[in-house]
N, C-alpha and C positions, 0 to 999 in steps of 0.2 A: 605420361599415362598416370591417371590416378588409380589408387588401389581399389580392389573389390570391397575392402572394409570401408573405405571412405565413401564409395558409391552407396553402400548399404546405409550408412549414416544419413547421407543426403536423401535417399529414398524415404527413410523413416521420418525425417523432418518434413519432407514434401507431403507425406501421408498425414502428418500431424496438422499441417496447414489445412488440408482438405477436411479432416474430421473437426477442425476448429472453426469451420464455416467459411474459409477462404478457398473457393473452388476455381477462381480465375487464375490460370498459370502465370499470366503477366503480372498480376498483383502479388503473387508469391515471389516471383523474381524481383519485383520492385522493392518489396519489404526487405529481402535479403540484401539487395543492392545498398539500401540505406545503411544497414548494419555494417556491411563491409566498408562503406565510406567512413562511418564513425570509427571503426577499428583502425583504418588507415590514418585518420586524423590523429589518433592517439600515438601511433607508431612514429608519425612525422614529428609530433610534439616532443617525444622522448629524444629523437635524433637531434632536433634543434637545440634542446636544452643541454645535451652533452657537448654540442658544438660551442655553445655560449660559455660553458665551463672551461673548455680547453683553449678557446680563442676569444677572450673577453671583448676584443675590438671588432670581431667579425660580425657582419650583418646577419641577424636571425629573424625568423618569422614565427612568432608565438601566437597561438590562437586562443589558448585557455588562460583566463585571468586567475590569480591566486584563489579567488572564491568560487572557481568553477571546476575544482579538481574532481568533484563527484560526477561531473558530466563525462569524464574520460572513461574509455572502455576498460582500461586496467583497473579502474576503481569500481565501477558498477557491476562488472561481470561476476564479482565474488559476493555480491549482496544477495539476500534472500529474494525469491521471485517477486513477492509483493512490493518490496522496496524498489527493486530494479525496475519493475513495470511503472511505478509512479515517477521515478527519476526520468526514465526514457520518455514517457508520455508528456510530463509537465515541463521538463527542462531541456532534454537533449534535442528533441525535434524543434522546439522554438529556436534553439541555438543554431540548428542546421539551417533553418529558413533564413535566419539573420545573416548567415555566411554568404548569401547570394550576391551581395554587393561588393565582395572583395576582389572581383575581377578574374579569379581563377576559373578555368574551364569547368571543373567538376562542381565547385560551389554554386556556379550560376544555375546548373540544372537541379540544384537542391532547394531552390528558393520557394517552391510550392510543395515541399515534401509533406506527405500525410502518413501518420502512423496508424495502421489498421490491424495490427496483430491483436486478437480479441481478448487474450487472457495472460496472466503472469506465467502460467505453466508452459505455454507454447513459447513465449519469449525466452524463458530460461533454457529450454531445449535448443532453440536456434542459436542463442549466444554460446552455449556450451559446445555445440557442434563446430561453429565457426572459430572458436578459440583454440580448438585442437588441430586446426589446419595449419601446416607450416607456411605461413603467408610470406616469409622472406624468399621463398623459392618461386621465381616467376613462372616456371613451367607448371608447377602444381596449382598456383593461383589461376593461371589461364585455363588449364584443363578442367579445374573445378567449375569455373564459370561456364565453360563450353558445355560441360555435362549438364549443368542446370538449364542452360538455354536449349539443349536438345530435348529436354522434357516439355518445352513449349510445343515443339514440332509434333510430339506424340499425343498432345492433349487437345487436338481439334483445330478449330478454325484459326486460332492465333498463329498457326504454323506458317501462314503466308509471310510472316516477317523474317523467315529464315530460308536461305538457300542452302541445300545440302553441302556439307563441308567438302566432299570430294569434287563436286562441280566447281566450287570456289577455287579449290587447289589447282584444278585443271586450267581454269582461266588465268589465275595468277602465274602458273608455270609457263603458259603460252606467252604472256606479255613480259615475263622476266623483269620485275621492277629493279631499278638501280638506286644507289644511294643518293643520286641527285634528282630523282623524280619528285614531282608534285602530284600526289595521287588523290583523286576525288571519287566519291560515290554520292551522287545527288539524291539518292533515295536509300540512305544507309541502314535504316532499321537497327539491328543489333550490332552493326559495324563488322560483320563477318569478313567482307572483302578487305577492309582496311587492316583488320587484325592479321589475316593471312599474308597480306603484302608485307607487313612489318616482320612477321616470322620468316618469310622468304628472304628478306634482306639480312636478317640476323644469321640465317644459315649460310647464304651464299656470299655475303660481303661482311664478315665479322670485323674486318679491319676498319669499316666505316665508323663504327661506334668508338673507335680508339682516337679518332681525329676530332678535336674540339668543335670545329665549325660544322663538320658533318653530323656529329652527335647532337648539336643544338638544332640543326635542321631536322633530324629524325624525330626529336621530341617535341618540336614547336611549330614546324612549318611544312612537314612532308605530307601529313594526313588531313584530309578535309572531308567531312560528311555532313549532309543536310537531311533533315526530316521535319515533318510538321506535327509529329506526335511526341508530346513531352515525355511520356513513359519510355518511348524508344530512345530518345536523346539521353535519358539517364542511364538506361541499360547499355546502350552503345558506348557511352563515355566510360562507364565502369569496365566494360569489356576491354577497351583500349588500355585503361589504367592497369588492370590486372595482368595484361600482356606486356606491361613495361613501357608504355608510351606516356610520358609525363603530362604533356599539354597539347593534345590534338585539337584541331579546329572542328568541333562537333557542335553544330548550332541549328537553331530553328530556321527553316526556310520552306516555303511552298514553292518547290522548284519550277513548276509550270506556270504559276500565277505571277511571280515577281520578275521584273526585268533583270536581266543578267549582264547588263552592259559593264558593270563594275568587275564582273568575274570573267569577262570575255577573254578568250585565249590565255587563260591563267594556268591551266593544268597540262602536264605532260602524259598523264595516264588516267583513264577513266575505267573503272570496274563497277558494273552495276547489274542488278536485276530489279528494275523499277516495277511498281505495281501498275498493271494494265487494267484500269477500271472502266474502260469504255470511252465515253465522251465527256468533254468539258464545254461549258458555255464560252462563246467567243469573248464575252465581257470579262470573264475571269482568267483569260489566257494571256500570258505575256506577249506584248506587242513585238518584242524582240524575236520571239519564236514564230509569230505569225508572218514576219517578214521573210523567214526562211521557208515555211510551208504553211499554206492555208488549209487548216484542218482542225477538227475538234477531237480527233483520235489521240488518246494519250500515248499510245505506243509510238506514233509518228512524232508527236511533240517532244517526247523524251529523246528520240534520235536527233531531232533538230537541236535540242538543248546540248547534247553531247558534242555535236559539231561546233556549237558556239563556244563551249567552255574549253575545248582543246586548243593548245598552242599548235602552230604549224610544226609538223614533225611528231606531234603527240599521237599516241595510239590508244585504242579502246578495245575492250572485250566486254560485250553486253549481251544479255539474254533478251530475246524478242519472241513474241508469239509467231507461229508459222505464217499467219496472215500477212505479216510484214514482208515475207519473202515473195509472195505471189499475188497479193491484193491487186485488184484491177482498177481501183479508183485513181483519179488523176494525181492525188497527193501521194499515194503509195508508189506509183511509177516514178514520180518526180524525185522522191527521196532516194529510191534505188538508183536512179540515173545519177544523182549527185554523188552517191557513194562510189559508183563505178567511174564516172567521167571526171568529176571535179576533185575527188579524193582518191585514196588507194584502198580498194577493198581487198583485204588479204585472204580471208577465209570464212567459210560457213560450216559450222559443226551442228549437224542435226542430232538432237537429243531424243531418247526414247520417250514415247508419250506418257509413260508412267513416272517420269523423273520427279514430278512435284506432287505425286499422290502422298497422302490421302486428300489433301485440300484442294488439289486442282488436277484435272486430267487433260489440260490444254497442251497441245503439242508445241514444243518450243525449239529454238536453235540459238547458238552463240554466233554473233556477228563479230568479226575481228577486222578492224580497219585502222588506217593511219591518215591523219589529216595532213594534206599537202597544199590544198587550194590550187593545185596545178595538175591534177590527175596523177597517173602513174600505175594504174591498174593494167597489168599485162596478162596475168593468169589468176584465177580465183581457185583456191584450194578447197575442196569439199571433203568432208568426212562424215560417215553415217555411224553414229554410236548406236549399236543394237543392244548392248548390255553394259550397265555401269557398275556392276558388282553387287547390286541389290535387286531383289525381286521387284517386278514392276506393278504389283498389286498394291492395295491399300496398306498392307502390313510392312512392305519395304524391308524385308529381312535380308541379312547378308548372305550371299551365295558362296563366299569363300572365307577362309580363315583371315583374321585381322591383318596378318603380315602380307596378304596378297590383295588387299583392297586399296583403292585410291589410285591416282595417276603416277605416284612414285612409291610403289610397294617395297617392303623390306626384302621380299623374296621374289626372285625372277618367276614370271608366269610361263606355264607350258601352253601349248596350243589349245588344250582342253580348257585351261584357266582363262585364256583370252576370250573364249566364247561366252564367258560369264563376266568378264571385265575388260572392256575395250580401252579404258582410260590411258594406260601406259603406252599402248600402241598409237593412240591419237596424239599424245604429247610428243612421242619420238618422231612420228611422221610429219608433224607440223614444222619441225626444224629442218626437214629435208624437202620442204615444198618447192624450193628453187633448184633442187637437185634431181635425184632419181624419181621423186614423186611426179615430175613432169612426164615421165615415160609410162606411168601406170595407166592401164586400160580403164575405161569407164564402167567396166563390169566389176571392178575391185571395190573394197570398202572405202578407199580414198582415191581421189584423182584430181587433176587440175583441168580447168576449163578456160580456154583463151577468151580474152575480152570480146573479141569479134563474135563469138558464139552467143555470149550473153546479150550483146546488143541486138543480135538477130532475133533473140527470144523476147524482145521488149523488156529487157532487164529483169526477167524472171530469175529469182535466186533459189527456187526450190530444188533440192537435190534430185528429186525424181524426174525433173525436166531433162536432166543430162545423163542420169544413170542408165546404162544399157543392161538388159537382162540376158543372161547366158541361155542360149537355146540348145537343147540336147540334139546331138547328131542323129538324124533319122536315115535309116537305110532305104534308099530308093531302088526299086526293082523294075525291070522292063515289063511292059504290058504283056509280051509273049510269055514270059516266065509266070506271071500271075494267072494268065489264061490256061496254061498247061497245068498249074496246080488245081485250078477249079475243075478242069476236065478229069483229072486224076481223082479228085474228091467225089465227083459225080459218079464215076465208074465204081468207086468203092461202095457208095451208097446203093447203087443198083445191084451190085453183087451181094451186098448184105440183105437187101430186100428179097432177092431170089432164094437165098439160103433160108430166110425166115419162112417163106411160103412152103418150101420143101419140107421143113420141120413140122409145119402145121398141117401138111398134107392132104 
C-alpha cells in the first residue's frame, strides 16, 4: 500500500500535467514510464560499476560512456530546471532511442520514445516526485505504478485497457498459477493479469524464487504478453519491471491477424480480457484460427486462439461478452460444443452488468476451461456474482472498507457483507465444485449442471437457462370454504345496508 502522502504527490503531478497541456492520461503515464526507465538505467549502472570494482574479472554491462555522465538520472536531477530540460530533450531521449537495438525487453520498447513534457518546471516537478519514491522496494514501486494506472480507468475512454484488479485477482486465484507454468495474455494491455500472476506466485510459492532454475524461468520465460499498441507495450513492460520481473516476453503481435503455428500448444495458462470490437475481415484474420472456427466475430476468434495456444492440460480463465454464452449462430454453437465435448469446460461465472462501467455496460462472464483434446466435461459449475464490492453505476465507489474488498479480504465477511461482495464466496465455492457444490439446488447462487443437460439445451451456457426461481408457498383452500366466506360477506353487507336505511329512516 502506498501512503496517502505519496498519493497526494502523484495527484499533484497528474494535475500539473493536465494544466501543462497534456490531458491524455495514456500520454501522462507514458512520459512517467520513460522517466522511471531512465532512473532504473542509472541504478543499474551504479550496481554494475560497484560489481566491476569488487570483481575485476566479472562480466558487467555498462551503458553510459565516460562522456555521458550528465545523461544519468543521478546527475541531471540536481540541475536547474532549464538545464535539466535541455539535457533530457537533446541528449537523454536520443540515447534512449539508441538503446533499442541492445536486445533487452525494455530497451526494445523505448526505440520510438518521444519526449512531450512541455516545459522545464513540469519536468522538474515530476523528477523531484519520482526521486523521493523508495524505488528499491518492489511493493512500493508496483503499488505506485498501479495507482497511476488506476487513474487511466477514471479518466474516460482509455479505461478499456484495464480490467478491475479485483476481477483479475479472482481469475488468478481460480487458476492458481504454479512456478512451472508458462502464462500468456494475448491481449495484455497494461499487463495486469501477468503482474497479478507473478504476485500470486511470490505469495504462494516463495521457495520458487530461491531455486536458480525456477528463478530464471520466473524472470525470463514464465510471462508472455502480446499487444499491437506500442504505448501499451511500454506501459505493460514497465508494470512488469516495477513488480520485479526482469525480462518478460512482452512484444508486438496482432493476435488475430498473425498465424500462430509457432506458438501452438506453448502455454499452460491463459488469462485474458481481450477487446471485443465486433468483426474482422476474413482477409485480415489468421488462417490458423479460421480452420478452428469460420467467423468474423472477434470474441469467437479469441476463444479459438486460446484453444490453439494452450498445451494439452493447460487451463484458461477468460472474460467473454454474454453473447458467447447463448449466441445462436452456427459459429457460436460450434465453439460452445467444442468447449463441452472436445475440451473440459469447468465453470461459468456471470459478472454483474456494471462490472466494466463507466466505459462499457456490456454484460460479461468468466469462462474457465481446460484443454484436453479428448473431452472430460462432466459437470459445469455456475456462479452468479450479483455484487463485486463496488457500486454498479458509473462511479464504481467501494461498498465496504478496504480490508473487506476483493476475493481474498483481510477481514472475514459477514452475511451482510457478502451481499455487497460475492468474490470471496465465489473463490471458495470454486474449489468445492467437485464436492458439496454438486448437491446445491439450482435456486442457489452457485450450482452444477450435468453435461447431458447442457447438450439437451443445444450447448447454451447462460446461467439463466438453468437457474430455478424459488416460488413462494401459496395456501390453497377448498371451493366450499371460499363459497362460505363469500356468503358470510354478502350477509354482512346486507345487514349493513339494512342498518343504514333504518338510520336514514
